[in-house]
C-alpha positions in Angstrom: 7.5 -10.2 -28.5 5.5 -11.8 -25.7 6.5 -12.3 -22.2 4.7 -12.2 -18.3 6.2 -9.9 -15.6 5.3 -10.9 -12.6 5.8 -8.4 -9.0 6.8 -10.3 -6.0 4.7 -10.3 -2.8 7.9 -8.7 -1.7 7.8 -5.7 -3.6 3.6 -6.0 -3.2 4.3 -5.6 0.8 6.3 -2.4 0.7 3.5 -0.9 -1.9 1.1 -1.4 0.9 3.2 -0.6 3.8 4.7 2.9 2.3 0.8 3.5 1.2 -0.1 3.0 4.8 2.6 5.2 6.4 1.7 7.8 4.4 -1.5 7.8 6.4 -2.0 11.0 9.1 -2.0 9.2 12.4 -0.5 5.8 11.3 3.4 6.1 13.6 4.1 2.3 12.1 3.8 -1.0 11.6 4.1 -3.9 14.3 6.5 -6.7 13.0 5.1 -9.5 13.7 6.4 -13.6 12.7 6.1 -15.2 9.5 3.9 -14.4 6.9 4.0 -11.0 7.9 6.9 -9.1 6.0 7.3 -5.7 8.5 3.7 -5.4 9.4 1.7 -6.8 6.5 0.3 -10.2 5.4 0.0 -11.1 1.9 -2.2 -13.5 -0.2 -2.8 -14.3 -3.5 -5.1 -17.3 -4.1 -6.1 -17.3 -8.3 -5.6 -13.9 -9.1 -6.9 -12.6 -6.0 -5.0 -10.3 -3.7 -5.5 -10.0 -0.1 -3.7 -7.7 2.8 -3.4 -7.2 5.9 -1.8 -4.5 8.2 -1.2 -4.4 11.6 -0.5 -0.6 12.7 0.5 1.5 15.7 -1.7 4.4 15.7 -1.1 8.1 17.1 -2.5 8.4 20.4 -6.1 10.6 20.0 -5.9 9.3 16.4 -9.6 8.1 15.1 -8.7 4.8 14.7 -11.8 4.0 12.5 -10.9 7.2 10.6 -7.4 6.2 10.1 -8.6 2.4 9.2 -10.7 3.6 6.6 -8.1 6.1 4.8 -5.5 3.3 5.1 -7.8 0.8 3.0 -8.5 3.5 0.2 -4.9 4.7 0.1 -3.2 0.8 0.4 -5.7 -0.1 -2.6 -5.4 3.0 -4.7 -1.4 2.3 -4.0 -1.4 -1.1 -5.8 -3.4 -0.3 -8.1 -1.5 2.5 -9.2 1.9 1.3 -8.9 1.5 -2.7 -9.7 -2.3 -3.0 -11.9 -3.5 -5.1 -8.4 -6.9 -4.8 -7.4 -6.5 -5.9 -4.0 -9.9 -7.8 -3.0 -9.5 -6.5 0.6 -7.4 -4.7 2.4 -7.4 -5.9 6.6 -6.4 -3.2 9.1 -5.4 -4.7 12.7 -4.6 -1.9 15.7 -2.4 -3.8 17.5 -0.9 -0.5 19.6 -1.4 2.8 20.2 1.4 5.1 21.0 
């Protein structure tokens, strides 16, 4: 049987959000206007996926360390859950709370 399956940008965005929220020091995602979905912007172009996350981090957290961990976890989670290799994962810290 032949066929093709695809995963919606909404589902991939939710996966990215879940992975980011699991990192110590991340307090939450910051909602923005479209094209963001719950603090995540996901772009797909010719099979290449890029992700941008807008974060609120906890006061006292080492922002560079949190950012690197978010990038790594999001890449790994998208690969494991959806077999998607994110070409780029950008992290923007919008709030420190």
